[in-house]
N, C-alpha and C positions, 0 to 999 in steps of 0.2 A: 630529609634528603632533597633539598630544593635547589641546589646549586649545580650549574653546568659550566663547562669550559667552552669558550668561543674562540674562533680565529677569524680575524677580519682581513679581507682582501686575499690573503694567501694562507694555506694550511700551516706554514711555518711560523706565522704570527700567533703563537699559542701562549697559554698561561694566564689568560684573562678569565676570571671566574665571576659569574653573574647569577642573580636569581632567575630561575626559569621563566617566571611571569614577566620579566623585563625584556625577554628576547626580542619581541616585536619592535621595540624601540631602537634596536641596533640594525634593523633591516633597511638597507639602502639598495634599491633595485639595480643600480648600475655597477655595484661591486659585489664580489663573492662574500658570503658569510657562512661559516661552518660552526656546528655545535658538537659537543661530545655525545657519544652513544650513552654514556653512563652519567649518573648524578651523584652528588656528594653532600655530606653534612658540613657543619661549621668547622669541625676539626679537619676534615679532608680539604676544605676550601683553603684554610690557613696554611696547611702543609704544601699544597700545590702552588699557592701564590709565592711561598718562600722559595721553593725549588724552581719555579718558572716552568714546570712541566708536570703532566700527570704520569709520565713514564716511570718515576721513582716512587710513586705512591702505592702502597700495598694494603691500605686499609679497606673498609667496607665501601661498596658501591651499590647503587640501585639503578633500575632501568624503568623508564616510563613508557617508551615506545620501542618496539623491536623492528628494526629496518631490515628488509631483505633487498640486497643490492643485486640487480641484474645488469652487469657491466657490459657495455657494447663490445669493447675489445676489438677484435678483428672481424666480428660478425657484421652482417648486413643489417640495415634498419629493420628489414622484415623479420629476420631471424631473432633479433633482440626482442621485438614485440611478441613474437611467438613464445619465446621463453618466459616473458612476463605473464602471458595468458596461461602457460603451462603451470607456473607457480601458483596462480590463483586457483586453478583447477585442483592441483595437488593439495592445497590447504583445505579445500572443501572436502576432498576425499578423506584426509586424515582426521579431521575433527568436526566435520560438517560446520565449518566456520561460516556464518552468514556474511553477506556482502557488507553489512553495516559495521563489521569488525575490520574491514580492510580499506585503507586509503591509498590508492595508487598515485604515483607522481612520475612525470617524465623528468629526468634529472638534468637534462641538457645534452645528454648523449645516450644514456641508458634509462633504466627504470628503477624506482624504489617502491616497494610495497611496505606500508606502515601498519603495524598491528599494535593494539594496546596491550600493555603488560597483563591486563585482566584476562586475556586469553590464556596466558601461561601461569600467572601468579608467581613469577620469580621473586624470591625474597632477597633482601639486601645482605651482602656478605663479601668478604675479601675474595672469595673464590668465584664470584658471580660471572666474570668474563669466561672462565673455563666452562662453567655450566651452560651458559647461553651458547657459546661456540659449539660445544659438543651436541647440545640439544638440536640446534639448527642444522648441523651437518647430518645428524641422524634423520631429521625430519625431511630435509630437502637435499639429498646428496648432490654434490656438484656445484652448489652455490658458492659464491665468494665468501669465505669464512673470516677473512682478514678484517672485515667490518666489525667483528665482535671482540677484537683484542682489547686489552685494557685502555690503550690510548686512542682508540678509534674515534674519528669524527666524520660527520657527513654534512652535505650541503643543506642549507636552510631554504625552504620554499620561497619563491618570488625573487631569488637572487640569480645573478647572471653566471653562466659558465663561460669564462673568457676564451676557452679553447674553441667553442662552437658559436659563441655570441648568442646562444639561446638561454632561456631561463628555466629554472626548475619550477614546473607548474603542476598543480593538482589536476587529476583527471577522475572521471567517474569510471566504474567498472564497465558500464555500458560503452563508454568511449573507447576503452581498451579493447573491447570485444568487437567493435564495429568500425572504428576509424582506421584508415590506412596510415602507414608511417609518415608519409608526407603531410597528411592533414594534421597529425600531432605536432610535427615540426613547425607547421604554420602557427598553431596555437601558442607554441613556445617562443615565438618572436616577441611577445609581450609578457609582463609578469602575471597576468590573470588574477589581479587582486580582487575581482568581483566574485570569485568562485564561492559557491554556497557549500561550505563544509558541513558534514554531518557528524554528530557525536560518535566517537569510536567507543564501542562497548564490547565487553567480553564476559563470559560466564565460566571461565576455567576450562574451555573446550579442549585445550591441549595440555592441561596440567599433568595428566597421567603420562605424557610423553617426555617430561623433563628428565634429563639424564643426571642423576644425583651422585653417581659413583665417581669420585675424584681419583685421578692417578696419584699414587703415593709420592711420586716426584713430579711436580708440575713443570711444564715447559712454558716459559713466558714468551719466547720468540724462537724462530728456527735457529738451530745451533750448528755451526760448521765444525764437524768432528774431525779429529786426526785419524784417518783410516789406514795410515801407512805404517804405523809402528805396532808390530805384533798383532796383525788383524786376526790371527788364529785364536788368540785369547778373546778378542772382541767378539768373534763368532761364538765362542763358548758362552760368553756372557749373554749374548742375544738369544741363543737357543734355550737357555735355562737348564735345569736339571733333567738329564736324560737317563731313563731307567737302564741299568747295567753299566753306566760309566760315571755315575754321580760322584763317588768318592775320589776317583782319579781326576776328574775334571776340577773339583774343588782344589786339589793339591796343585794343579797346573796354574790355576788363576791366582791362588795364594802365593805361589812362587814368583809369579810375574809382579805382584804387588810388592813383595819383599825386595826383589831385585831393583825396583824403582824407588825404594825408600819410603814406601807407604807403611806407617805404623800398624801393628797387628790389630789394634782396636778398630781402626778405620777399615781394614780389610774384613774384619768380622761384620761390621755394619753393612758394608757393600754386599758381602756374600749372603747375609741373612735376607737382604732385599732380593737378591738373585734367587735364593732358595724358595721363597714364598711358601714356607711351611711344607715343603716337599720332603726333604730329609729330616731325620730326627735332629733337633737343634744341638743337642749335646754332641752327637757324632760329627756334625758339621764343624763346631767350634774346636773339637779335638783334632780334626784333620788340619785346620788352619794353624793351630799352635804347634802341631807336629812338624808341619812344613817350615815354619819360622825357626823353630828350635834346631831342627836338623840341617837347615840350610839347603833343602832340596832345590836343584835346578834342572830344567828340562831343555834340551836342545831342539833344533829344527827336525832332527831325525827321530825324536820320540814319536811313538806310534800315534798317540792321541793328538799331539801338536801337528804332525804331518797330515792327519786326517782333515784338519781345518785350514791347511796352508793356503795362502793367497799370494799370487804373483806380484801384487802391488806392494808387498812388505819390503821395507828398506833392507832387511836381512836376507831377502830371498836369494840373491845371486851368490852370497857368500857360502851358502850351505853346500853347493855342488857346482863347480865351474862348468860341468858338462851340460847343465840345464840351459846354458846360453844357446845350445844347438836345439832349436825347437822343432818338434815333429809337427805334422799337419794337424794332429789333434790339439797340441799345445797352442798352435796358432788360432785354431777355431775357438778354443776356450778363451783366449785373450780377446779375440774379436767380439765374442758373445758378451764378455764382461764389459767391454767398452760400450757396446750398443745398449746394454741394460743398466749402465751406471747412471745414477741420479746426480747430475752435475750442478744441482741447485746451490747457489752461493759459492761457486768455484770457477765461473766463466765470466768473460767480458764480451757482451754482445754488441759489437761495434755497429752492426746494422741497425739495431733498435736505438742505440745511443745517438747515432747520426741521422736517424730517420730515413734510412736508405730504402729503396724498393725491396719488397719481401723476397724477391728471387735472388738477392745478393746475400750469400752466406759469408759473413765475416766474423763469426764467433771465434774468440780466442779461448782455447781449451787448456786444461792442465797438461803439462808436458811440452808446451810450445815455447820457443824463444821468439820474441818479437823485437824487431829493431825499429827505432824511430830515428831518422836522421834529417838534417836540414842545416842551412847556413846559420850563422850567428844572428840572433834576433828573430828567428822564425817561430818562436814559442814552443820549442820541443818540450822543455820542462813543464810549461803550462799545460800542454796537451796531456802529458802523463799525469799531472795533478788532477785534471778534470776527469780523466778515466778512473783514477783511484777513488775520487769522491762521488762517483755515480752521477755525473752530469748528463742530463737529457739535452743534448745540443740542439735538437729540433724544437723542443717545447720550452727550453730555457728554465729548467727546474732541476732540483736534486731528487733522485729516485733512491730512497733508502734501500730498497730491495736489490739495487745494483751494486751496493757497497759490499766489498769482500775484504777479509783481513789482508792488510798490505804492509810490507816492509819496504820503506822508501830510503834507499841509500843515496843520500844527497852529498856528493863530493865537491860540489862547486858552491852551493848556497848554504848559509848558516841555518841552524835548526830553528831559531826564533823567526827568521825571515820566511822560511818555508811554512811555519805554523801560521804566521799572519796571512800569507797568501791563501792558505787553506781556509782560514776564517773568511777572507774576502770572497772566495768562490762560493762557499755554502750560504753565506749571508747576502751575497750579491752587493757588496759594499766596496767603496773605494778605500784607499789607504788612510785618508784623513778620518773617515767615519769609523774605521776600526780603531785607530789610535785614540780617538776620543771616548770610545765606549767598549774597549776591548774586553773588559771583565764581564759586562752584561751580555755582550754578543757571544762570548765563549760559553757562558752558562746556558744560554738559549740554544746553542747549536752543538753542545758538547757531544751529544749522542751521534751527530752526523760526522764527527771528527775522530771518535775514539777508536775506529778500526784501523787507523794508520799509525805505524811506528816509524820513527825517523832515526837514521844513523848518519853521522857526518864525518866519521873518522875513516880515512882511506884504508880499505881492507885488502887482504889477499883473498884468493879464491877459496882457500881452506877456511878462512874466517867467515866468509859469506855462507859456506856450507854449515858451519857451526851455528850461525844465527838462524838459519832456516830450521835446523833441528830444534833449536831452543824455542822459537816463536811459532813455528808451524803456520806460516802465512799462506794465503791462497795465491798471492801475487807478490813478486819481488821486482822493484824498479831500481835500476842501476843508472845513476845520472852523474857523470857520464863515464863510459867505459875506459876512456883514455887515462882516467885517474885511478883505476884499479891497479894495485901493485902486482907485478909479475916477478917470477923467479929471476935471479941474476943471469942465468944462462939463456934466458929468452931476450934476444936483443933485436933492435930494429922495430920501427913502427908497425910494419906489416905483421911480423912474427908475434909481436905483443898483442895486437888486436886479434889475430888468429887464435892465439892461446886463450885469451879471455873469452871470445865468442864461442869457441867450441867447448870450453869448460862450462860456460853458462848453459849452453844447449844440453850438455850431458846432465848437468844439475837439474834442469827443468824436467827431463825425462825420469831421472832416478828418484827425485823427490815428488814427482807428479804435481808440479806447481807451474804457474805462469811466470815467466821472467821477461821483463821488458828492459832492453838495454837502449840507452840513448847515445848517439854518436854524432860527431860533426861530419860535414861533407869533406871530401878530399880537396886538395889545393886546386886541382884542375877544374872543380865545379864551384869553388868558393865565390866566384863572381859571375857564374853562369845562371841565368834566370830559368833555365830548363833543367830539371833533374831527371834522372832515370834510375833504374835498379842498381847501377854501378857507381852511384854518386857518393856512397858512404866512404869515409876514411877507412883504408884497409880493404878496399873493394876486392871481392873474391872470397875473402874470409867471412865477411858479414853475410852476404847473400847465401853462401853455402850452409852456414850454421843456422840460419833463421828459417822458421816456418812461415813467418809473415814479415814483410818489410814495408814500413810506412814512411813516406817522405813528406816533409813540410816545406813549403816554399813561400817566401815572403820576407820583406826587409823589416828591420827593427822599427823604422819610421812609418810603416804601413800597417793599418789595422786589419786588412783583409789577407788571410793566409789560405793557401791551397793545400789540402791534404789529399795524398794519392796513395793507393795501395799498389805497390809495384810487384809484390810477390805474395801469393796466397795459396799455399800448397794444396789445400783442400777446399777452395772456394773461388769466388770471383774477384776481379780487380774493379776498382772504382776510383773516382776522384770527386771532390766537392769542396766548397769554400767555407771557411770559418771566419768569424769576426772576433778579433781581440777587443776586450773592453777593460776599463780601469779596475774592474772587480776581478780580473783574471779569469772570469767565467766565459769560456768560449761559446759562441752561438753559431749554429749553422745558418748560412744564407741560402734561402731557397733558390734552386737552380732555375 
């Protein structure tokens, strides 16, 4: 296992496999260089080179150095340094690790602590990333565990962090304990090539702390679950077998599987996993077969189903129309659920994406309708594409964690053209570069594009609902609403836009998704250089239906566009400037 993956200049330039001993020859102090956390053999090297990425490689991996990443994030330099010292102290407490087994680095913004694998003696295996990740989280709760995923990379020493213009430099533990943050930042202004490294040694001090128990079902990455379809059954699955109700619970879950067309064989596999040797296996299988053969079905009024009922369920309102009249207890329960819900992978944080001040709350949540309007040529569609692809406008990069499942209903631009623009944005290439290398670029960036589905046929409101039920996206973008079909009885531009906007708003609430609708400005504003909340076509209908309204101002022949938040029901207003570029990736211009 001698091969590592490297990325030169940018993390996205991946797929290059080299022998670890040759790494030093790739170091150029003025440009970033990254290496993979894990190492690979000849077979792994060949498969990764063929695929162009480690993301789809599931074979054995090995690890030579275990990196502990102390990310600066929103912390002060002082707090970040304190956290690094706390980690060093905690390592000593856990395994009495000598300082000779730890090599600290200033990463250019935060800190890395490097430990030799001989401290742990992790063995090569396909499951190694899970084992390392679980072990490190148990060892040091609260650390950044994303650095241990299968495809993790980290910055190579003596190379520059272009965000801070500082270098990743080695430090001694004594320097970590005695120097002030500003003194460390001064050291990091140069590569520190003269540093006298010591040999990192370990004698299995933490070997007994390795977490070897693997989950029966591995999780490769965070998964966005559909929590709105019969969450009562999902709750039963999560709770597992409960004494006194196990048999009845099995029948409700099996009935749910049957109604959704899941073959009994797969229902048995799932429920055997759920059972975890709790019930007698024969009794469990008998209950499943009985449910399938008899065709048992259970309604929302069933006692056990009602016990686990959730208001977010898409069937919730149908079971009793009186439930729409909410008591004070109902309201408090809904508010509690909202405040305690984990919205990971379901929101669009405009403040972070645009690099706005922290006091500005512009996060788009599920259940909200957002309108983007502007004159022709103001880059409305481009802005929506950038949001869908997780563009960090302030730092000019793609953030994979900001990408959420998206249904893009493009009624003006063709599918292939939208796809090419998406490739341009993620690869930061112009049209000619994509046309010449479209296959290579697609394979390289497929993972950054796969969360977006595109529909180009003009739909009705009901067809949009059907697509949401089918695909379960986290965000739906309708570009643009004038082209959505309306019923024959809805006549006139204003009434049509009102019908569409209010229907989309209701859809956002009922399906608990984000919906972004794109609209032109009204005729009165089409030549006006100043927009306001009432500039959208069908003014009155749009601002009433929308939770947030964004305006884009700028002409087609101008690269500088102004984005303004004209309505933000539960947050602040703002405006800033974006630069359009031939790659279609927008970049924020510092105010």
